[in-house]
C-alpha positions as CSV (number, residue, x, y, z in Angstrom):
1,M,-0.2,0.0,0.1
2,S,1.3,3.3,-1.1
3,G,-0.6,5.4,1.2
4,L,-0.8,8.3,-1.2
5,P,-4.4,10.0,-1.5
6,F,-6.8,8.5,-3.9
7,T,-6.3,11.2,-6.4
8,E,-2.9,10.5,-6.7
9,Q,-3.2,6.8,-7.5
10,P,-4.6,6.4,-10.9
11,E,-4.5,2.7,-11.3
12,L,-7.7,2.9,-8.5
13,H,-9.9,4.9,-10.8
14,T,-12.5,3.2,-12.8
15,K,-11.9,4.1,-16.6
16,A,-15.2,5.9,-17.6
17,E,-14.5,7.5,-20.9
18,Y,-17.9,8.3,-21.8
19,R,-18.9,9.9,-18.5
20,A,-20.2,13.5,-17.9
21,A,-18.3,15.9,-15.9
22,L,-21.2,14.8,-13.2
23,L,-22.7,11.6,-12.5
24,T,-26.2,13.0,-12.1
25,Y,-25.7,13.9,-16.2
26,P,-25.8,11.6,-19.2
27,G,-22.8,9.7,-20.4
28,N,-21.9,10.1,-23.9
29,L,-23.9,7.1,-25.3
30,K,-23.8,8.6,-28.9
31,K,-19.7,8.7,-29.0
32,A,-19.9,5.1,-27.4
33,L,-22.1,3.6,-30.1
34,Q,-20.2,5.6,-32.8
35,D,-17.2,4.2,-31.6
36,A,-18.4,0.7,-31.5
37,M,-19.6,0.9,-35.1
38,V,-16.1,1.9,-36.3
39,D,-14.2,-0.8,-33.8
40,P,-16.3,-4.0,-33.0
41,R,-14.0,-4.4,-30.0
42,K,-15.8,-1.7,-28.5
43,T,-19.2,-3.4,-28.5
44,L,-21.0,-2.2,-25.3
45,M,-21.8,-5.1,-22.9
46,G,-24.8,-4.5,-20.6
47,V,-27.4,-6.0,-18.3
48,A,-31.3,-5.6,-18.6
49,H,-32.8,-4.5,-15.8
50,G,-36.5,-5.2,-14.5
51,I,-36.6,-5.7,-11.0
52,P,-37.9,-2.4,-9.4
53,S,-35.4,-2.2,-6.6
54,V,-32.3,0.3,-6.4
55,F,-30.5,-2.2,-4.4
56,V,-30.7,-4.6,-7.2
57,T,-29.3,-1.6,-9.6
58,K,-26.3,-1.3,-7.0
59,V,-25.4,-4.6,-7.4
60,L,-25.8,-4.9,-11.1
61,A,-23.4,-1.4,-11.4
62,S,-20.9,-2.6,-8.8
63,T,-19.9,-5.0,-12.0
64,K,-19.3,-2.2,-13.9
65,P,-21.3,-3.3,-17.3
66,D,-21.1,-0.6,-20.1
67,F,-24.7,0.0,-19.7
68,I,-27.7,-0.7,-17.7
69,W,-30.9,-0.8,-19.4
70,I,-33.8,0.0,-17.4
71,D,-37.1,-1.3,-18.7
72,V,-40.0,0.6,-17.6
73,E,-42.5,-0.3,-20.2
74,H,-42.7,-3.6,-18.4
75,G,-40.7,-3.6,-15.3
76,M,-42.6,-2.1,-11.9
77,F,-40.5,1.2,-11.5
78,N,-42.3,4.0,-9.9
79,R,-41.1,7.8,-10.6
80,L,-39.0,8.1,-7.6
81,E,-37.4,4.7,-7.9
82,L,-36.5,5.2,-11.7
83,Y,-34.9,8.5,-10.7
84,D,-32.8,7.1,-7.8
85,A,-32.0,3.8,-10.0
86,I,-30.5,6.1,-12.4
87,H,-28.3,7.9,-10.2
88,A,-27.3,4.7,-8.4
89,A,-26.2,3.0,-11.7
90,Q,-24.0,5.8,-12.4
91,H,-22.6,6.3,-9.3
92,H,-21.8,2.9,-8.0
93,S,-20.6,1.9,-11.4
94,E,-18.2,5.2,-11.0
95,G,-19.3,6.5,-14.3
96,K,-18.6,3.2,-16.2
97,A,-22.4,2.4,-16.5
98,M,-24.5,4.6,-19.2
99,V,-28.3,4.1,-18.3
100,V,-30.7,3.4,-21.1
101,V,-34.3,3.7,-20.4
102,R,-37.3,2.0,-22.1
103,V,-40.2,4.3,-21.4
104,P,-44.0,3.3,-22.2
105,K,-45.1,5.1,-25.3
106,H,-46.7,8.3,-24.8
107,D,-45.6,8.5,-21.1
108,E,-44.2,12.0,-20.7
109,T,-43.9,11.7,-17.0
110,T,-41.7,8.8,-17.2
111,L,-39.7,10.4,-20.2
112,S,-39.0,13.4,-18.4
113,T,-38.2,11.7,-15.1
114,A,-35.6,9.5,-17.0
115,L,-34.0,12.5,-18.8
116,D,-34.1,14.6,-15.9
117,A,-32.2,11.8,-13.7
118,G,-29.6,11.5,-16.3
119,A,-30.6,8.6,-18.5
120,A,-28.1,8.7,-21.7
121,G,-30.5,6.9,-24.0
122,I,-34.1,6.6,-24.4
123,V,-35.9,3.3,-26.2
124,I,-39.1,4.2,-27.7
125,P,-41.0,0.9,-28.2
126,H,-43.9,0.1,-30.8
127,V,-42.7,3.0,-33.1
128,E,-44.6,2.6,-36.5
129,S,-43.9,5.8,-38.5
130,A,-41.1,8.1,-39.0
131,Q,-43.6,11.2,-37.6
132,E,-43.7,9.3,-34.1
133,V,-39.6,9.6,-34.0
134,K,-39.6,13.1,-35.2
135,D,-42.2,13.9,-32.3
136,M,-40.3,12.2,-29.8
137,I,-37.2,14.1,-30.9
138,K,-39.2,17.7,-29.8
139,E,-39.6,15.9,-26.6
140,M,-36.4,14.5,-25.9
141,Y,-33.9,17.4,-26.5
142,Y,-33.6,21.1,-25.7
143,P,-33.7,24.0,-28.0
144,P,-32.5,24.5,-30.8
145,I,-33.0,20.8,-31.4
146,G,-36.4,20.0,-29.8
147,Q,-38.5,21.8,-27.0
148,R,-37.6,19.8,-23.9
149,S,-38.3,21.9,-20.7
150,F,-35.2,22.6,-18.4
151,S,-36.0,21.2,-14.5
152,P,-35.4,23.8,-11.7
153,W,-34.8,20.5,-9.3
154,T,-32.0,18.7,-11.4
155,F,-28.9,18.2,-9.1
156,T,-28.2,21.3,-8.5
157,P,-28.4,24.5,-10.4
158,G,-26.0,27.1,-9.6
159,I,-23.8,24.7,-7.2
160,S,-23.2,21.5,-9.3
161,D,-23.2,22.7,-12.9
162,A,-19.7,21.3,-13.9
163,S,-19.6,20.4,-17.7
164,I,-16.9,19.0,-20.2
165,Y,-18.1,21.6,-22.5
166,P,-17.6,25.3,-22.7
167,N,-20.2,27.8,-21.7
168,D,-22.5,25.0,-20.6
169,N,-23.4,26.2,-17.0
170,F,-26.5,24.0,-16.7
171,N,-25.4,21.2,-18.9
172,I,-27.7,21.7,-21.6
173,A,-25.0,21.1,-24.3
174,T,-24.1,17.5,-22.2
175,S,-27.5,16.4,-22.6
176,N,-28.2,17.5,-26.5
177,K,-24.7,16.0,-27.2
178,H,-25.0,12.7,-25.2
179,V,-28.6,11.3,-24.9
180,C,-29.5,9.0,-27.7
181,I,-32.9,8.3,-29.1
182,I,-33.7,4.5,-29.9
183,P,-36.6,3.7,-31.7
184,Q,-37.8,0.1,-31.1
185,V,-39.7,-1.5,-34.3
186,E,-42.2,-4.3,-33.4
187,S,-44.9,-4.7,-35.3
188,V,-45.8,-5.8,-39.2
189,K,-46.6,-1.9,-39.7
190,G,-43.2,-0.9,-38.2
191,V,-41.4,-3.3,-40.3
192,E,-43.1,-1.9,-43.3
193,N,-42.3,1.6,-42.6
194,I,-38.6,0.7,-41.4
195,E,-36.8,2.4,-44.2
196,E,-38.5,5.8,-43.5
197,I,-37.8,5.3,-39.6
198,A,-34.2,4.4,-39.8
199,A,-33.7,7.4,-42.3
200,V,-34.9,10.2,-39.7
201,E,-32.3,12.7,-38.9
202,G,-31.5,12.5,-35.4
203,V,-31.7,8.5,-34.7
204,D,-28.8,7.3,-33.0
205,G,-29.6,3.6,-32.8
206,I,-32.4,1.1,-33.4
207,M,-33.9,-1.9,-32.0
208,F,-36.3,-4.9,-33.0
209,G,-38.6,-6.4,-30.7
210,P,-38.8,-10.1,-31.7
211,G,-41.8,-11.1,-29.2
212,D,-44.3,-8.4,-30.1
213,F,-43.4,-8.8,-34.1
214,T,-44.2,-12.6,-33.5
215,I,-47.3,-12.1,-32.0
216,D,-48.5,-9.3,-34.2
217,A,-47.5,-11.3,-37.2
218,G,-49.5,-14.2,-36.1
219,L,-46.8,-16.7,-35.6
220,P,-46.1,-19.0,-32.9
221,L,-44.1,-17.4,-29.9
222,K,-41.2,-19.7,-29.0
223,L,-37.5,-19.5,-28.1
224,G,-34.9,-21.0,-30.2
225,G,-36.0,-23.2,-32.9
226,E,-35.9,-22.7,-36.7
227,P,-37.2,-19.1,-37.4
228,H,-40.5,-18.8,-39.5
229,P,-40.0,-17.4,-43.0
230,K,-42.0,-14.3,-42.1
231,F,-39.7,-13.5,-39.2
232,L,-36.6,-13.7,-41.1
233,E,-38.1,-11.7,-43.8
234,A,-38.8,-8.9,-41.3
235,I,-35.4,-9.2,-39.4
236,G,-33.8,-9.0,-43.1
237,R,-35.6,-5.8,-43.9
238,F,-34.6,-4.2,-40.3
239,M,-30.9,-5.0,-40.8
240,A,-30.9,-3.7,-44.2
241,A,-32.5,-0.3,-43.2
242,A,-30.0,-0.1,-40.3
243,K,-27.2,-0.8,-42.6
244,K,-28.0,1.6,-45.1
245,N,-28.4,4.6,-42.5
246,N,-25.2,3.4,-40.6
247,L,-27.4,2.9,-37.6
248,P,-26.0,1.0,-34.8
249,I,-28.3,-1.7,-33.3
250,F,-29.3,-2.0,-29.7
251,G,-30.6,-5.4,-28.3
252,P,-30.2,-8.6,-26.2
253,A,-28.5,-11.7,-26.5
254,Q,-30.4,-14.5,-25.4
255,T,-27.5,-16.8,-24.9
256,P,-23.7,-15.7,-24.9
257,D,-22.6,-17.8,-28.2
258,M,-25.3,-15.3,-30.3
259,I,-22.6,-12.5,-29.5
260,P,-20.2,-12.7,-32.4
261,M,-23.1,-13.2,-34.9
262,L,-24.8,-10.2,-33.4
263,V,-21.7,-8.1,-33.7
264,Q,-21.3,-8.9,-37.2
265,Q,-24.9,-7.9,-37.9
266,G,-24.2,-4.2,-36.6
267,Y,-25.1,-4.6,-33.0
268,A,-23.2,-1.9,-31.0
269,A,-24.8,-2.5,-27.4
270,I,-25.7,-6.0,-26.3
271,A,-27.7,-6.7,-23.2
272,V,-25.8,-9.9,-22.3
273,A,-27.7,-11.0,-19.0
274,F,-31.3,-10.2,-17.7
275,D,-31.6,-9.6,-13.7
276,V,-35.1,-11.2,-13.6
277,W,-34.0,-14.2,-16.0
278,G,-30.6,-14.5,-14.5
279,L,-31.8,-14.9,-10.9
280,A,-34.4,-17.4,-11.6
281,N,-32.1,-19.3,-13.7
282,L,-29.2,-19.3,-10.7
283,V,-31.8,-20.5,-8.2
284,A,-33.5,-23.0,-10.6
285,G,-29.9,-24.6,-11.4
286,A,-28.8,-24.8,-7.8
287,L,-32.0,-26.4,-6.9
288,K,-31.8,-29.1,-9.7
289,T,-28.0,-29.6,-8.7
290,G,-29.4,-30.0,-5.2
291,R,-32.0,-32.2,-5.9
292,D,-30.0,-34.6,-8.2
293,S,-27.2,-34.7,-5.7
294,V,-29.8,-36.2,-3.2
295,K,-31.0,-38.4,-5.6
296,D,-27.8,-39.6,-6.7
297,S,-26.7,-40.2,-3.0
298,A,-29.9,-41.7,-1.5
299,G,-29.0,-44.7,0.4
300,T,-25.4,-44.4,0.2
301,A,-24.5,-42.0,2.8
302,T,-23.3,-43.1,6.3
303,P,-25.7,-42.3,9.1
C-alpha cells in the first residue's frame, strides 16, 4: 500500500471514458455507439434491469457494465425508484455504466423523469412511423433541437454545474450531445415503414422487438428453434435499413454464443444478462443440482 491520496493513484480509478463531468448527467452514449460501429472490439456489453429495486441496481452497477438498460415499459418502477436507480447506476459504477431507459409509449412523465435523472439513452417502443420519431425528438432534446423543458430540480443548478463543454453552466449541451433516441420496431406496420423510420435525422440507434413482432404477425411465440420465414424476412428488412443508414443496433443476446453473430450484424450495444432471468436461472440451477445430488446419494450416505 502506497498510502498516497486516492487522486494520486490513477490505477484505482475506474476508466469511464464516456462519462459526463457529473454523474447526475448522461454519459456520452452517442460517442460510445459510434466508436463501437467503427471498432467492434468496443461493442458495449450491458445488463437488462427489470427488478424494481435500487438495491438491485447497485448490485448490477458494481459489476461495472457498459450500460444498464432499465425497462419501465414492463418493469414496475415508480417515478422515484427510476430517478434513484439512474443515479445509483452511474454512481456505483463510478461513471462506467450509462443508463438506457425504455419508456412506455406516450408516457411524458416517465420520459421527463428518466431524462432529468441523467439517462443517456431512451428506447421508444412500438414505433410504427417516422413522424412518431420526429415527435419524440422534440420531447427529448432542448432547443434548438427540440422543446424539452428545463428542470429547476436537477442536481443542482448554480452549485453542481460542472460540464465537459464550454459555456454549459446547466449541462444543456451535455444532454443534447450525449442522449440517444433509439426507436424500437416490433410490429408488422413498423417493419413496413422501417426504411423511413431509420432515415429520420437524429436517430442514434435502432432496436427490434422479436416477441411483439411474432405475436403481431400471428406467428407462434417460442424461444429457439428454426425461425419462421416471415420472421426472417422482417429481420432482413430491419438489418438492411440499419446498415443503409449506418445505424448501430441495440438489443439483447439470449445466449452468450449469439454475441459474435450479433456483432457481425451491426449490434453496437448488447444486453448479455437479464436480472429476472438470471436470478431465476441461478436459483433453478442450484435447486436442480441439489435435488440431483440427493437422488444420486440416496441410500449411500453413512448415518
